[in-house]
C-alpha positions in Angstrom: -0.2 0.3 0.4 1.7 3.7 -0.6 0.2 6.7 1.7 -0.1 10.1 -1.6 1.0 12.6 1.5 -0.4 15.8 -0.2 2.8 18.2 0.9 4.5 21.8 0.3 2.2 23.5 -1.0 -0.8 21.1 -1.9 -3.4 20.6 0.4 -5.2 17.1 -0.3 -5.4 14.6 -2.9 -7.4 12.2 -4.3 -7.1 8.7 -3.9 -5.0 8.7 -0.5 -3.3 5.5 -0.3 -3.0 3.2 -3.1 -2.2 -0.8 -3.7 0.4 -0.4 -6.0 0.6 -4.1 -6.8 -3.4 -5.0 -7.8 -3.6 -1.1 -9.9 -4.4 -0.4 -12.9 -1.7 0.9 -15.8 -1.9 4.3 -14.4 -4.0 6.2 -11.7 -5.0 9.4 -12.6 -4.3 11.4 -8.6 -6.0 15.2 -8.6 -5.5 17.6 -5.6 -6.3 21.2 -4.7 -2.8 23.5 -4.0 -3.9 25.9 -0.9 -2.0 29.3 -3.0 -2.2 30.6 -5.7 1.6 29.4 -7.3 2.5 30.9 -10.5 6.4 29.4 -12.6 6.0 26.5 -10.5 6.9 22.4 -11.2 4.2 19.7 -9.9 6.1 16.9 -8.5 5.5 14.2 -7.7 8.3 11.4 -5.7 8.9 8.2 -4.6 10.3 8.0 -0.5 12.4 11.1 -1.8 12.9 9.9 -5.5 11.3 12.4 -7.6 8.9 10.2 -10.2 7.7 12.8 -12.2 7.6 16.3 -13.4 6.2 18.9 -14.5 6.5 22.9 -15.2 2.8 25.2 -14.8 2.5 28.7 -15.8 -0.9 29.1 -13.0 -1.8 26.3 -9.6 -4.8 28.1 -7.8 -7.3 27.4 -5.0 -10.1 27.2 -7.0 -9.2 24.2 -10.3 -8.5 20.6 -9.3 -4.7 19.5 -10.6 -4.4 16.5 -11.7 -1.2 13.9 -12.7 -1.5 11.0 -14.4 0.9 8.7 -12.5 2.0 4.7 -14.0 2.3 1.8 -12.5 5.7 0.8 -14.2 6.9 4.8 -12.6 6.4 3.3 -8.9 6.6 -0.5 -9.7 10.8 0.3 -8.7 13.0 -3.1 -8.4 12.4 -4.7 -4.3 8.8 -2.6 -4.3 8.3 -2.3 -0.4 4.5 -2.4 1.1 3.8 0.7 3.7 5.8 3.3 0.6 5.1 7.2 0.3 4.3 8.6 -2.6 5.0 12.7 -2.4 2.5 14.0 -4.3 3.4 18.0 -3.5 6.7 18.2 -4.6 5.9 22.1 -5.8 9.3 23.7 -6.1 10.2 27.3 -6.3 12.2 29.5 -5.0 11.6 32.1 -2.2 13.7 35.6 -1.6 13.7 36.7 1.9 15.9 39.4 4.2 17.4 37.9 7.2 15.2 39.5 10.7 17.8 37.1 12.7 20.1 39.7 13.2 21.8 43.0 12.7 23.1 42.1 9.3 19.7 41.9 7.2 21.5 39.2 5.1 19.8 38.2 2.2 18.4 34.5 1.6 17.6 32.1 -0.9 15.7 29.8 0.3 14.3 26.2 -2.1 11.9 24.1 -1.6 11.7 21.0 -3.3 9.8 18.1 -2.3 10.4 18.0 1.7 13.5 19.0 0.6 14.5 23.3 2.3 17.7 24.6 0.9 18.5 28.4 2.8 21.8 29.9 1.0 23.5 34.4 1.8 22.9 32.9 5.3 26.3 34.2 7.4 24.4 32.1 10.4 22.4 29.8 12.2 19.9 32.1 12.9 19.7 32.9 9.3 19.0 29.2 8.8 16.8 28.7 11.5 14.6 31.7 10.7 13.8 31.1 6.3 13.3 27.9 7.3 10.9 29.0 9.8 9.0 31.3 7.5 8.3 28.8 4.1 7.1 26.2 7.3 5.1 28.2 9.6 6.0 32.2 9.2 4.8 34.3 13.0 4.7 37.3 14.2 3.8 39.5 16.8 1.1 42.0 16.9 1.1 45.2 18.3 -1.5 47.7 18.4 -3.2 49.6 20.6 -6.4 50.0 22.7 -8.6 52.6 24.2 -8.6 52.9 27.7 -11.1 53.8 30.4 -10.5 55.9 34.2 -7.3 55.6 32.4 -5.0 59.5 32.5 -4.0 58.8 29.1 -6.5 57.7 25.9 -4.6 54.6 24.8 -1.8 51.9 25.4 0.0 49.9 23.1 -0.6 45.7 23.7 1.4 43.4 22.2 1.5 39.1 22.3 3.0 37.6 24.4 5.1 35.4 22.2 4.6 35.4 18.3 1.6 33.7 17.3 0.8 31.9 13.7 0.6 34.1 10.9 -2.6 32.7 10.0 -3.8 33.8 13.4 -3.2 37.6 13.5 -6.8 39.0 11.9 -8.5 36.9 15.1 -6.3 38.5 17.4 -6.6 41.9 16.0 -10.8 41.2 16.3 -10.5 40.0 19.9 -8.5 43.4 20.6 -11.1 45.3 18.7 -14.1 44.3 20.5 -13.8 46.7 23.3 -11.0 45.5 24.3 -10.7 48.1 27.7 -7.8 48.5 30.5 -7.4 51.1 32.9 -7.6 52.5 36.4 -10.2 54.2 37.4 -12.0 53.8 41.4 -13.6 50.3 38.6 -10.6 49.0 37.8 
């Protein structure tokens, strides 16, 4: 049995598993991407080895994409059960400016399959920052809130720790729903 893993920009695949020994000569695997991607490659990996790749000008979440997997490509000598087939091999490159230290190194991050490569960093913090930024970007949120009964009308606030980037708007909603503090007699 082969488990199809959607990774690196691919949200899910249909089917999610395949029995390579009992499959037809070819199987159509459909998937959707998580974001709009331009000038990317769709790659399929079997145990870390790329078995298929093709370039696409545009990939969009609203469009169902597909790859055709051929039995002959998946049946390699000594094929073992319970192997992983990575259907999310969108190869891409991203340029960042490191914020890990005051140098501000220009970083280039390349991701193909499950492998992330970082170049341009002059210290280990740059590599750590770049890998986190492309896999799980987080931010510290700063804002201001109105003060009732205080000496000043507004104060600045920030999150205690960094939060996932996709939670920023929910955090701001909480802040803007009448969050007030103060030092008046009822506080």
